[in-house]
C-alpha positions as CSV (number, residue, x, y, z in Angstrom):
1,X,0.0,0.0,0.1
2,X,1.6,3.2,-0.8
3,X,1.6,6.3,1.1
4,X,-0.2,8.2,-1.7
5,X,-3.3,5.8,-1.6
6,X,-3.4,6.3,2.4
7,X,-3.6,10.2,1.7
8,X,-6.1,9.7,-1.0
9,X,-8.2,7.7,1.1
10,X,-7.9,10.2,3.9
11,X,-9.0,13.1,1.6
12,X,-11.8,10.7,0.5
13,X,-13.1,10.1,4.0
14,X,-12.9,13.7,4.6
15,X,-15.2,14.2,1.6
16,X,-17.5,11.6,2.7
17,X,-17.9,13.4,6.0
18,X,-18.3,16.6,4.5
19,X,-21.1,15.3,2.4
20,X,-23.0,13.9,4.9
21,X,-22.5,17.1,7.1
22,X,-24.0,19.2,4.5
23,X,-27.3,17.4,4.8
24,X,-27.7,17.7,8.8
25,X,-30.1,20.5,9.7
26,X,-30.0,22.6,12.7
27,X,-32.9,20.9,14.3
28,X,-31.0,17.6,14.3
29,X,-28.0,19.0,16.3
30,X,-29.3,17.6,19.7
31,X,-30.5,14.4,18.1
32,X,-28.6,10.9,19.2
33,X,-26.1,9.1,17.2
34,X,-25.0,5.6,16.9
35,X,-22.0,6.6,19.4
36,X,-24.1,6.2,22.5
37,X,-23.0,9.3,24.5
38,X,-22.8,11.8,21.7
39,X,-25.3,13.7,20.0
40,X,-24.8,14.9,16.4
41,X,-23.4,18.3,17.8
42,X,-21.0,16.4,19.8
43,X,-19.8,13.9,16.8
44,X,-19.4,16.8,14.7
45,X,-17.3,18.6,17.4
46,X,-15.4,15.5,17.9
47,X,-14.3,15.2,14.1
48,X,-13.4,18.8,13.9
49,X,-11.3,18.7,16.9
50,X,-9.7,15.4,15.9
51,X,-8.7,17.0,12.5
52,X,-7.2,19.9,14.3
53,X,-5.2,17.4,16.8
54,X,-3.4,16.4,13.6
55,X,-1.6,19.7,13.4
56,X,-1.3,20.0,17.3
57,X,-4.0,22.6,17.2
58,X,-6.5,23.0,20.3
59,X,-10.3,22.0,19.6
60,X,-12.4,25.1,19.3
61,X,-14.8,24.0,21.7
62,X,-18.7,23.7,21.0
63,X,-19.7,25.5,17.8
64,X,-22.7,26.9,16.7
65,X,-24.6,25.5,13.9
66,X,-23.9,28.4,11.6
67,X,-19.9,27.9,11.9
68,X,-20.0,24.0,12.0
69,X,-19.8,23.5,7.9
70,X,-16.9,25.9,7.7
71,X,-14.9,24.6,10.8
72,X,-15.5,21.0,9.4
73,X,-13.9,22.3,6.1
74,X,-11.2,24.4,7.4
75,X,-10.2,21.6,10.2
76,X,-10.2,19.4,7.1
77,X,-7.7,21.4,5.3
78,X,-5.1,21.5,8.1
79,X,-5.3,17.8,8.8
80,X,-4.5,17.1,5.1
81,X,-2.0,19.6,5.0
82,X,-0.3,18.1,8.0
83,X,-0.4,14.6,6.8
84,X,0.8,15.7,3.3
85,X,3.7,17.6,4.6
86,X,7.2,15.8,3.8
87,X,7.4,14.5,7.4
88,X,3.6,14.1,7.8
89,X,3.2,10.5,7.8
90,X,6.9,9.6,8.6
91,X,6.9,11.4,12.1
92,X,5.4,10.4,15.3
93,X,2.4,11.7,17.0
94,X,1.5,11.9,20.9
95,X,-1.9,10.7,21.1
96,X,-4.1,9.6,24.1
97,X,-3.1,6.0,23.5
98,X,0.7,6.8,23.6
99,X,3.0,7.8,20.8
100,X,2.5,6.4,17.3
101,X,3.9,6.5,13.8
102,X,2.4,9.1,11.4
103,X,1.1,6.3,9.1
104,X,-0.7,4.6,11.9
105,X,-2.4,8.3,12.8
106,X,-3.2,8.6,9.3
107,X,-5.0,5.3,9.2
108,X,-6.8,5.7,12.5
109,X,-8.0,9.4,11.2
110,X,-9.2,8.2,8.3
111,X,-11.3,5.3,9.5
112,X,-12.7,7.7,12.5
113,X,-13.6,10.1,9.7
114,X,-15.4,7.5,7.6
115,X,-17.2,5.7,10.4
116,X,-18.3,8.9,11.8
117,X,-19.7,10.0,8.4
118,X,-21.5,6.7,8.6
119,X,-22.7,7.5,12.4
120,X,-23.8,11.1,10.9
121,X,-25.8,9.5,8.1
122,X,-27.7,7.1,10.4
123,X,-28.5,9.7,12.9
124,X,-29.9,12.0,10.5
125,X,-31.7,10.0,8.4
126,X,-29.1,10.1,5.6
127,X,-28.2,7.2,3.1
128,X,-25.7,5.6,4.9
129,X,-24.4,3.7,1.5
130,X,-21.3,5.6,1.4
131,X,-18.4,4.9,-1.1
132,X,-18.1,0.9,-0.8
133,X,-14.6,0.7,-2.4
134,X,-13.2,3.4,0.1
135,X,-14.8,1.5,3.1
136,X,-13.1,-1.8,1.8
137,X,-9.7,-0.1,1.8
138,X,-10.3,1.6,5.5
139,X,-11.7,-1.7,6.6
140,X,-8.3,-3.4,5.3
141,X,-6.2,-0.7,6.9
142,X,-7.9,-0.5,10.0
143,X,-8.3,-4.2,11.0
144,X,-4.8,-4.9,12.2
145,X,-4.4,-1.6,14.4
146,X,-7.7,-2.2,16.5
147,X,-6.1,-4.1,19.0
148,X,-8.2,-5.6,22.0
149,X,-6.4,-2.9,24.2
150,X,-8.0,-0.1,22.1
151,X,-11.6,-1.3,22.6
152,X,-14.1,-1.2,25.3
153,X,-15.8,0.9,28.0
154,X,-13.3,4.1,28.1
155,X,-11.3,3.4,25.4
156,X,-11.3,4.9,21.8
157,X,-13.2,2.2,20.0
158,X,-16.1,0.1,20.9
159,X,-16.1,-3.9,20.5
160,X,-16.7,-5.3,17.2
161,X,-20.3,-6.1,16.5
162,X,-21.9,-8.9,14.5
163,X,-22.6,-8.1,11.1
164,X,-23.3,-10.1,8.2
165,X,-20.1,-10.8,5.9
166,X,-22.4,-10.0,2.7
167,X,-23.6,-6.5,4.2
168,X,-22.4,-3.7,2.3
169,X,-18.5,-2.6,3.0
170,X,-19.6,0.5,5.2
171,X,-21.9,-1.2,7.6
172,X,-19.1,-3.9,7.9
173,X,-16.7,-1.2,8.9
174,X,-19.3,0.3,11.1
175,X,-19.6,-2.8,12.8
176,X,-16.0,-3.5,13.1
177,X,-15.4,-0.3,14.9
178,X,-18.3,-1.0,17.4
179,X,-21.5,0.1,16.1
180,X,-24.7,-2.0,15.9
181,X,-25.7,-2.4,12.2
């Protein structure tokens, strides 16, 4: 797998999230999501904060509905520019789970973005049949990374959930990342 592929998949995951975000109404911001403790607003804030974390920037705090689209777009550009820099995926990053290589962080961010696009679509009644080819690539990348010590209560990822192997790739990825499909 080439670094250029990983960067392209990250950009595509950012675009998937942005596409679903564009369909979110202000009235839906307090609705629940498949992430049990988060509302739609919380999930959007999490994605924006995660993008900014790539560049070592602080989270902006809760955003109003009018600024969310711009903040998501701007934070996506920050994350993309950081990962695409000459040392963007060769350096290490300090995360809550420890110090990780850039390529691992890029992979985790890509999976996080795409899975949260699925979450957001599900929470807001939009189609969650996101790009199946991209979902397959992401599932291949994240499968070896989501070890048991990263899953469960109080950890970044939920336990993998059952999902029919014939289900669409976005659903299988969501289930692997702990969502009930």
